N, CA, C and O atoms as a GROMACS GRO file, in nm:
protein
  292
    1MET      N    1  -0.044  -0.314  -0.646
    1MET     CA    2  -0.156  -0.212  -0.666
    1MET      C    3  -0.170  -0.237  -0.825
    1MET      O    4  -0.075  -0.253  -0.902
    2ILE      N    5  -0.284  -0.236  -0.854
    2ILE     CA    6  -0.326  -0.209  -0.979
    2ILE      C    7  -0.400  -0.072  -1.014
    2ILE      O    8  -0.489  -0.025  -0.944
    3GLY      N    9  -0.352  -0.012  -1.135
    3GLY     CA   10  -0.395   0.119  -1.161
    3GLY      C   11  -0.537   0.103  -1.229
    3GLY      O   12  -0.595  -0.005  -1.244
    4ASN      N   13  -0.582   0.222  -1.265
    4ASN     CA   14  -0.737   0.232  -1.316
    4ASN      C   15  -0.712   0.170  -1.466
    4ASN      O   16  -0.813   0.126  -1.520
    5ASP      N   17  -0.608   0.163  -1.527
    5ASP     CA   18  -0.593   0.098  -1.645
    5ASP      C   19  -0.546  -0.029  -1.660
    5ASP      O   20  -0.515  -0.078  -1.768
    6GLY      N   21  -0.538  -0.090  -1.539
    6GLY     CA   22  -0.524  -0.235  -1.533
    6GLY      C   23  -0.368  -0.279  -1.561
    6GLY      O   24  -0.339  -0.375  -1.632
    7LYS      N   25  -0.274  -0.199  -1.496
    7LYS     CA   26  -0.144  -0.238  -1.514
    7LYS      C   27  -0.077  -0.205  -1.374
    7LYS      O   28  -0.123  -0.105  -1.319
    8PRO      N   29   0.005  -0.259  -1.321
    8PRO     CA   30   0.088  -0.238  -1.201
    8PRO      C   31   0.134  -0.097  -1.204
    8PRO      O   32   0.182  -0.034  -1.299
    9VAL      N   33   0.106  -0.055  -1.065
    9VAL     CA   34   0.153   0.109  -1.039
    9VAL      C   35   0.294   0.084  -0.953
    9VAL      O   36   0.314  -0.009  -0.876
   10THR      N   37   0.379   0.183  -0.985
   10THR     CA   38   0.522   0.180  -0.937
   10THR      C   39   0.524   0.265  -0.811
   10THR      O   40   0.443   0.357  -0.805
   11ARG      N   41   0.604   0.246  -0.715
   11ARG     CA   42   0.611   0.330  -0.585
   11ARG      C   43   0.630   0.491  -0.624
   11ARG      O   44   0.593   0.574  -0.541
   12ASP      N   45   0.673   0.525  -0.720
   12ASP     CA   46   0.693   0.665  -0.747
   12ASP      C   47   0.541   0.700  -0.784
   12ASP      O   48   0.484   0.789  -0.721
   13GLN      N   49   0.475   0.632  -0.887
   13GLN     CA   50   0.345   0.660  -0.900
   13GLN      C   51   0.240   0.681  -0.795
   13GLN      O   52   0.147   0.761  -0.804
   14ILE      N   53   0.269   0.588  -0.679
   14ILE     CA   54   0.185   0.586  -0.553
   14ILE      C   55   0.226   0.735  -0.504
   14ILE      O   56   0.142   0.822  -0.480
   15ARG      N   57   0.350   0.752  -0.494
   15ARG     CA   58   0.396   0.896  -0.416
   15ARG      C   59   0.308   0.995  -0.464
   15ARG      O   60   0.237   1.061  -0.389
   16ALA      N   61   0.311   1.011  -0.602
   16ALA     CA   62   0.255   1.098  -0.685
   16ALA      C   63   0.126   1.111  -0.665
   16ALA      O   64   0.076   1.223  -0.663
   17ALA      N   65   0.052   0.996  -0.648
   17ALA     CA   66  -0.090   1.002  -0.604
   17ALA      C   67  -0.126   1.037  -0.485
   17ALA      O   68  -0.232   1.096  -0.466
   18ILE      N   69  -0.046   1.007  -0.392
   18ILE     CA   70  -0.065   1.072  -0.248
   18ILE      C   71  -0.022   1.201  -0.242
   18ILE      O   72  -0.059   1.254  -0.137
   19ALA      N   73   0.041   1.271  -0.309
   19ALA     CA   74   0.061   1.396  -0.318
   19ALA      C   75  -0.083   1.463  -0.381
   19ALA      O   76  -0.136   1.554  -0.318
   20THR      N   77  -0.129   1.427  -0.472
   20THR     CA   78  -0.256   1.450  -0.504
   20THR      C   79  -0.366   1.468  -0.414
   20THR      O   80  -0.443   1.563  -0.397
   21TYR      N   81  -0.356   1.335  -0.349
   21TYR     CA   82  -0.472   1.302  -0.242
   21TYR      C   83  -0.460   1.412  -0.120
   21TYR      O   84  -0.558   1.461  -0.064
   22ASN      N   85  -0.333   1.440  -0.090
   22ASN     CA   86  -0.301   1.533   0.025
   22ASN      C   87  -0.368   1.680  -0.046
   22ASN      O   88  -0.408   1.761   0.038
   23SER      N   89  -0.380   1.713  -0.167
   23SER     CA   90  -0.400   1.872  -0.214
   23SER      C   91  -0.536   1.886  -0.173
   23SER      O   92  -0.572   2.001  -0.151
   24GLY      N   93  -0.633   1.781  -0.154
   24GLY     CA   94  -0.749   1.780  -0.093
   24GLY      C   95  -0.859   1.818  -0.210
   24GLY      O   96  -0.975   1.821  -0.170
   25ASN      N   97  -0.839   1.841  -0.326
   25ASN     CA   98  -0.930   1.858  -0.437
   25ASN      C   99  -0.992   1.751  -0.507
   25ASN      O  100  -0.968   1.721  -0.624
   26ARG      N  101  -1.082   1.690  -0.423
   26ARG     CA  102  -1.130   1.583  -0.481
   26ARG      C  103  -1.216   1.556  -0.604
   26ARG      O  104  -1.236   1.450  -0.662
   27GLY      N  105  -1.270   1.700  -0.632
   27GLY     CA  106  -1.320   1.692  -0.763
   27GLY      C  107  -1.232   1.692  -0.899
   27GLY      O  108  -1.282   1.664  -1.008
   28SER      N  109  -1.136   1.716  -0.885
   28SER     CA  110  -1.038   1.756  -1.018
   28SER      C  111  -1.029   1.618  -1.082
   28SER      O  112  -1.065   1.509  -1.039
   29ARG      N  113  -0.975   1.651  -1.188
   29ARG     CA  114  -0.935   1.550  -1.281
   29ARG      C  115  -0.801   1.465  -1.245
   29ARG      O  116  -0.790   1.348  -1.283
   30GLU      N  117  -0.720   1.516  -1.185
   30GLU     CA  118  -0.613   1.472  -1.134
   30GLU      C  119  -0.646   1.361  -1.042
   30GLU      O  120  -0.592   1.250  -1.044
   31PHE      N  121  -0.764   1.410  -0.938
   31PHE     CA  122  -0.771   1.329  -0.829
   31PHE      C  123  -0.862   1.200  -0.891
   31PHE      O  124  -0.862   1.090  -0.836
   32ALA      N  125  -0.927   1.225  -0.994
   32ALA     CA  126  -1.000   1.094  -1.063
   32ALA      C  127  -0.911   0.985  -1.149
   32ALA      O  128  -0.959   0.891  -1.212
   33ALA      N  129  -0.767   1.018  -1.138
   33ALA     CA  130  -0.679   0.938  -1.186
   33ALA      C  131  -0.602   0.850  -1.087
   33ALA      O  132  -0.536   0.750  -1.116
   34ILE      N  133  -0.619   0.897  -0.979
   34ILE     CA  134  -0.585   0.795  -0.842
   34ILE      C  135  -0.655   0.649  -0.852
   34ILE      O  136  -0.777   0.638  -0.860
   35PRO      N  137  -0.586   0.561  -0.850
   35PRO     CA  138  -0.651   0.417  -0.847
   35PRO      C  139  -0.757   0.396  -0.726
   35PRO      O  140  -0.711   0.407  -0.613
   36ARG      N  141  -0.864   0.374  -0.737
   36ARG     CA  142  -0.975   0.374  -0.652
   36ARG      C  143  -0.927   0.286  -0.520
   36ARG      O  144  -0.945   0.328  -0.405
   37ALA      N  145  -0.869   0.171  -0.545
   37ALA     CA  146  -0.813   0.090  -0.411
   37ALA      C  147  -0.725   0.176  -0.336
   37ALA      O  148  -0.724   0.169  -0.213
   38LEU      N  149  -0.646   0.260  -0.404
   38LEU     CA  150  -0.564   0.339  -0.304
   38LEU      C  151  -0.626   0.456  -0.237
   38LEU      O  152  -0.574   0.489  -0.130
   39VAL      N  153  -0.730   0.528  -0.281
   39VAL     CA  154  -0.818   0.604  -0.229
   39VAL      C  155  -0.914   0.553  -0.118
   39VAL      O  156  -0.960   0.620  -0.025
   40THR      N  157  -0.933   0.431  -0.142
   40THR     CA  158  -0.995   0.343  -0.012
   40THR      C  159  -0.922   0.305   0.097
   40THR      O  160  -0.968   0.293   0.210
   41ILE      N  161  -0.809   0.286   0.063
   41ILE     CA  162  -0.720   0.270   0.188
   41ILE      C  163  -0.659   0.387   0.245
   41ILE      O  164  -0.629   0.394   0.364
   42LEU      N  165  -0.638   0.486   0.155
   42LEU     CA  166  -0.609   0.621   0.230
   42LEU      C  167  -0.732   0.678   0.310
   42LEU      O  168  -0.717   0.720   0.425
   43ASP      N  169  -0.830   0.678   0.260
   43ASP     CA  170  -0.976   0.692   0.322
   43ASP      C  171  -0.991   0.645   0.476
   43ASP      O  172  -1.009   0.719   0.572
   44ASN      N  173  -0.978   0.509   0.476
   44ASN     CA  174  -0.996   0.444   0.590
   44ASN      C  175  -0.856   0.432   0.694
   44ASN      O  176  -0.858   0.363   0.796
   45LEU      N  177  -0.753   0.502   0.655
   45LEU     CA  178  -0.644   0.487   0.733
   45LEU      C  179  -0.669   0.593   0.870
   45LEU      O  180  -0.729   0.700   0.858
   46ALA      N  181  -0.623   0.553   0.973
   46ALA     CA  182  -0.679   0.631   1.116
   46ALA      C  183  -0.559   0.704   1.136
   46ALA      O  184  -0.457   0.649   1.094
   47VAL      N  185  -0.550   0.814   1.189
   47VAL     CA  186  -0.446   0.895   1.246
   47VAL      C  187  -0.338   0.814   1.331
   47VAL      O  188  -0.374   0.733   1.416
   48GLY      N  189  -0.215   0.839   1.304
   48GLY     CA  190  -0.108   0.759   1.374
   48GLY      C  191  -0.100   0.622   1.312
   48GLY      O  192   0.008   0.568   1.336
   49LYS      N  193  -0.175   0.557   1.245
   49LYS     CA  194  -0.156   0.436   1.187
   49LYS      C  195  -0.061   0.435   1.065
   49LYS      O  196  -0.024   0.534   1.002
   50THR      N  197  -0.027   0.302   1.044
   50THR     CA  198   0.068   0.278   0.912
   50THR      C  199   0.001   0.172   0.849
   50THR      O  200  -0.069   0.092   0.912
   51ALA      N  201   0.022   0.166   0.711
   51ALA     CA  202  -0.030   0.053   0.630
   51ALA      C  203   0.100   0.019   0.540
   51ALA      O  204   0.210   0.068   0.565
   52TYR      N  205   0.080  -0.062   0.444
   52TYR     CA  206   0.172  -0.072   0.342
   52TYR      C  207   0.103  -0.132   0.233
   52TYR      O  208   0.038  -0.237   0.236
   53VAL      N  209   0.132  -0.031   0.109
   53VAL     CA  210   0.086  -0.089  -0.011
   53VAL      C  211   0.213  -0.136  -0.087
   53VAL      O  212   0.329  -0.099  -0.074
   54LYS      N  213   0.151  -0.244  -0.182
   54LYS     CA  214   0.263  -0.300  -0.268
   54LYS      C  215   0.240  -0.243  -0.387
   54LYS      O  216   0.127  -0.241  -0.438
   55GLY      N  217   0.340  -0.195  -0.439
   55GLY     CA  218   0.343  -0.137  -0.609
   55GLY      C  219   0.425  -0.238  -0.696
   55GLY      O  220   0.488  -0.324  -0.635
   56GLY      N  221   0.428  -0.237  -0.799
   56GLY     CA  222   0.497  -0.303  -0.898
   56GLY      C  223   0.625  -0.329  -0.881
   56GLY      O  224   0.668  -0.437  -0.922
   57ASP      N  225   0.710  -0.240  -0.818
   57ASP     CA  226   0.855  -0.276  -0.797
   57ASP      C  227   0.890  -0.253  -0.642
   57ASP      O  228   0.997  -0.204  -0.607
   58GLY      N  229   0.776  -0.297  -0.539
   58GLY     CA  230   0.812  -0.317  -0.420
   58GLY      C  231   0.714  -0.253  -0.335
   58GLY      O  232   0.605  -0.219  -0.381
   59GLN      N  233   0.750  -0.232  -0.194
   59GLN     CA  234   0.639  -0.197  -0.112
   59GLN      C  235   0.661  -0.064  -0.066
   59GLN      O  236   0.772  -0.012  -0.074
   60LEU      N  237   0.557  -0.003  -0.016
   60LEU     CA  238   0.559   0.134   0.012
   60LEU      C  239   0.503   0.155   0.157
   60LEU      O  240   0.388   0.112   0.164
   61GLN      N  241   0.540   0.198   0.254
   61GLN     CA  242   0.479   0.236   0.399
   61GLN      C  243   0.427   0.375   0.375
   61GLN      O  244   0.490   0.466   0.321
   62ILE      N  245   0.311   0.381   0.419
   62ILE     CA  246   0.209   0.498   0.429
   62ILE      C  247   0.180   0.513   0.562
   62ILE      O  248   0.160   0.414   0.633
   63THR      N  249   0.176   0.642   0.610
   63THR     CA  250   0.124   0.676   0.766
   63THR      C  251   0.015   0.797   0.762
   63THR      O  252   0.028   0.886   0.678
   64ARG      N  253  -0.091   0.797   0.852
   64ARG     CA  254  -0.169   0.917   0.840
   64ARG      C  255  -0.104   1.009   0.948
   64ARG      O  256  -0.093   0.956   1.058
   65ARG      N  257  -0.065   1.116   0.938
   65ARG     CA  258  -0.037   1.212   1.026
   65ARG      C  259  -0.143   1.259   1.120
   65ARG      O  260  -0.262   1.233   1.102
   66LYS      N  261  -0.092   1.338   1.236
   66LYS     CA  262  -0.187   1.422   1.307
   66LYS      C  263  -0.268   1.503   1.243
   66LYS      O  264  -0.388   1.505   1.270
   67ASP      N  265  -0.207   1.589   1.141
   67ASP     CA  266  -0.283   1.686   1.080
   67ASP      C  267  -0.363   1.640   0.960
   67ASP      O  268  -0.408   1.716   0.874
   68LYS      N  269  -0.380   1.496   0.960
   68LYS     CA  270  -0.476   1.422   0.859
   68LYS      C  271  -0.421   1.403   0.730
   68LYS      O  272  -0.491   1.352   0.642
   69SER      N  273  -0.279   1.445   0.702
   69SER     CA  274  -0.233   1.420   0.591
   69SER      C  275  -0.170   1.291   0.574
   69SER      O  276  -0.157   1.221   0.674
   70ILE      N  277  -0.128   1.250   0.464
   70ILE     CA  278  -0.056   1.088   0.445
   70ILE      C  279   0.100   1.130   0.396
   70ILE      O  280   0.135   1.212   0.311
   71ALA      N  281   0.179   1.043   0.482
   71ALA     CA  282   0.304   1.053   0.442
   71ALA      C  283   0.363   0.916   0.378
   71ALA      O  284   0.343   0.807   0.433
   72ALA      N  285   0.427   0.927   0.278
   72ALA     CA  286   0.479   0.803   0.225
   72ALA      C  287   0.624   0.793   0.253
   72ALA      O  288   0.688   0.896   0.231
   73ALA      N  289   0.692   0.685   0.298
   73ALA     CA  290   0.831   0.668   0.322
   73ALA      C  291   0.908   0.595   0.199
   73ALA      O  292   1.029   0.573   0.206
   0.00000   0.00000   0.00000
């Protein structure tokens, strides 16, 4: 995955972005820093489904829980 600055995003950066996404404050400056591609993937992930996001240092499994939050493995 490529970040908003055009550089590859690491798995730790993806986990931090998911934590920001789960906070639910979409109008914040921190939320604006999340890569747009990641927001699209997370918005379209259905409850109980799993997706894989490729970071610069490997792959990360993400799942949408029943409470609509995102879990990263």
